[in-house]
C-alpha positions in Angstrom: -32.9 -43.1 -59.9 -36.1 -41.5 -61.0 -36.5 -39.4 -64.1 -35.4 -35.8 -63.4 -32.8 -36.7 -60.8 -30.0 -35.9 -63.3 -31.2 -32.4 -63.6 -31.3 -32.2 -59.8 -27.6 -32.9 -59.7 -27.1 -29.5 -61.2 -29.1 -27.7 -58.6 -32.4 -27.3 -60.5 -35.4 -29.5 -61.0 -36.5 -30.9 -64.3 -39.0 -28.1 -64.8 -36.5 -25.4 -63.8 -34.0 -26.9 -66.2 -36.4 -26.6 -69.1 -37.2 -23.0 -68.2 -33.5 -22.1 -68.0 -32.8 -23.9 -71.3 -35.7 -22.1 -72.9 -34.5 -18.7 -71.7 -31.0 -19.5 -73.0 -32.3 -20.5 -76.4 -34.6 -17.4 -76.6 -31.6 -15.2 -75.7 -29.5 -16.9 -78.4 -32.3 -16.4 -81.0 -32.7 -12.7 -80.0 -29.0 -12.1 -80.1 -29.0 -13.0 -83.8 -31.8 -10.6 -84.7 -32.0 -6.9 -85.2 -33.5 -5.2 -82.2 -35.8 -2.2 -82.6 -35.8 0.4 -79.8 -39.2 2.1 -79.5 -39.1 5.2 -77.2 -41.7 6.3 -74.8 -41.6 10.1 -75.7 -43.3 11.0 -72.4 -40.5 9.4 -70.5 -37.6 10.5 -72.7 -35.9 13.9 -72.5 -32.7 15.7 -73.4 -30.9 17.3 -70.5 -28.1 19.8 -71.1 -25.5 21.4 -68.7 -23.4 24.5 -69.3 -21.0 25.8 -66.7 -19.9 29.4 -66.1 -17.7 31.1 -63.6 -20.5 31.6 -61.1 -22.7 28.6 -61.4 -23.9 25.8 -63.6 -26.9 26.1 -65.8 -29.1 23.1 -66.4 -31.8 22.8 -69.0 -33.9 20.5 -71.2 -35.0 19.9 -74.8 -38.1 18.1 -76.0 -37.8 15.0 -78.2 -40.1 15.2 -81.2 -39.6 11.6 -82.4 -37.2 8.7 -81.7 -36.9 5.2 -83.3 -33.6 3.3 -83.3 -32.4 -0.2 -84.2 -29.2 -2.2 -83.6 -27.9 -5.6 -84.6 -26.2 -7.3 -81.6 -24.3 -9.7 -83.9 -22.7 -7.1 -86.2 -22.8 -3.9 -84.1 -24.6 -2.0 -86.9 -27.2 0.6 -85.8 -29.5 3.1 -87.4 -32.7 5.2 -87.0 -32.8 8.7 -85.6 -33.7 10.9 -82.6 -35.2 14.3 -83.6 -35.1 17.1 -81.0 -37.0 20.4 -81.1 -34.2 23.0 -81.2 -36.5 25.8 -80.0 -37.7 23.9 -77.0 -34.7 24.6 -74.8 -35.8 25.4 -71.3 -33.3 26.5 -68.6 -35.9 28.2 -66.4 -35.0 31.7 -67.7 -37.1 32.9 -70.7 -34.6 35.7 -71.4 -31.6 33.3 -71.4 -33.5 30.7 -73.5 -34.5 33.5 -76.0 -30.8 34.5 -76.4 -29.8 30.8 -76.9 -32.4 30.3 -79.6 -31.7 33.6 -81.4 -27.9 33.9 -81.0 -26.5 30.4 -80.6 -28.8 27.8 -82.1 -30.6 30.1 -84.5 -33.6 27.8 -84.2 -35.7 29.8 -86.6 -33.3 28.8 -89.3 -32.3 25.4 -87.9 -35.4 24.1 -86.1 -34.2 20.5 -85.4 -31.4 18.7 -83.7 -30.8 15.3 -85.3 -29.0 12.3 -83.8 -28.3 9.3 -86.1 -26.5 6.2 -84.7 -24.3 4.2 -86.9 -22.6 1.4 -84.9 -22.4 0.0 -81.4 -19.0 -0.6 -79.7 -19.3 -3.2 -77.0 -21.9 -5.8 -76.0 -25.5 -4.8 -75.3 -27.1 -7.4 -73.0 -30.7 -8.1 -73.8 -31.4 -8.8 -70.2 -29.9 -6.7 -67.4 -27.3 -3.9 -67.3 -25.0 -2.9 -70.1 -22.4 -0.2 -71.0 -21.4 0.5 -74.5 -20.3 3.2 -76.9 -22.6 4.4 -79.7 -20.9 5.9 -82.7 -23.0 8.2 -84.9 -23.7 11.7 -86.3 -25.2 14.7 -84.6 -26.7 17.5 -86.7 -26.9 20.9 -85.0 -27.0 24.4 -86.4 -27.2 23.1 -89.9 -23.9 21.0 -89.7 -23.3 17.3 -89.1 -20.6 16.1 -86.8 -19.3 12.6 -86.0 -19.7 11.8 -82.3 -19.2 9.0 -79.8 -21.9 8.5 -77.1 -21.6 6.7 -73.8 -24.6 4.5 -73.2 -25.7 2.9 -70.0 -28.8 0.7 -70.4 -31.0 -1.7 -68.5 -33.3 -4.1 -70.3 -35.9 -6.3 -68.5 -38.9 -8.0 -69.8 -38.9 -6.1 -73.1 -38.7 -2.7 -71.3 -35.6 -0.6 -71.4 -34.2 2.5 -69.7 -31.0 4.2 -70.9 -28.7 7.2 -70.4 -27.0 8.5 -73.5 -24.2 11.0 -72.9 -21.9 13.1 -75.1 -20.3 16.5 -75.2 -21.1 19.3 -77.7 -18.2 21.7 -78.4 -20.6 24.2 -79.8 -18.0 27.0 -80.2 -15.6 24.7 -82.1 -18.6 23.7 -84.3 -19.2 27.3 -85.4 -21.8 28.6 -82.9 -21.5 31.7 -80.9 -20.3 31.6 -77.3 -22.9 33.6 -75.2 -20.2 34.9 -72.8 -20.4 38.6 -71.9 -17.9 41.0 -70.4 -19.0 40.0 -66.9 -20.0 36.4 -67.4 -17.9 33.7 -69.0 -19.4 30.3 -69.9 -17.8 27.1 -71.0 -17.4 26.4 -74.7 -18.8 22.9 -74.4 -22.3 21.7 -73.4 -22.8 18.3 -71.8 -25.8 16.4 -73.3 -27.5 13.7 -71.3 -30.5 11.9 -72.8 -32.7 10.0 -70.4 -34.7 7.5 -72.4 -37.2 4.7 -71.8 -39.5 2.5 -73.8 -39.6 -1.0 -75.3 -37.2 -3.2 -77.2 -38.3 -6.0 -79.5 -37.0 -8.0 -82.4 -37.6 -6.2 -85.7 -36.3 -5.6 -89.2 
């Protein structure tokens, strides 16, 4: 039996076995390190959805800055995502003006701040993952504990992710923009579409 035949018994050649082993060891090393998530702001946006009795309103917010980290071994997380509160765009200038003036009061509270604290579930450093991200969301000058649903895909150091959570804005002390003839929901659905790079960091 020639050298390398043992590896062939497992369905891979000697060279392939070395590559598989190297990938396994690299994954093991990365799993024990803090991972830094660097966002591509041009490819990252905040979508929001608000339903009413007639139709559903969709809009966006612009992300000012974003830099997160998490430790796969301990589940700890940190960093922050900063959103421009005055950048809400639903396609109607009149509606957006009312939202800024009467609901968000963006002149007084110009930023929305999302700060992660911990990850519940395993985040794979290669391929698809689903996890819960626990953290704090600051809006309208008050901070609230939230749980976000995260779906992510990581490949070759690049990542894409969807981060979703509800905002019960009326319960949190903001005005409901309903009128006599138009009733809207008291909760807004937030959906962050994110992309960028992920790499070991401290």
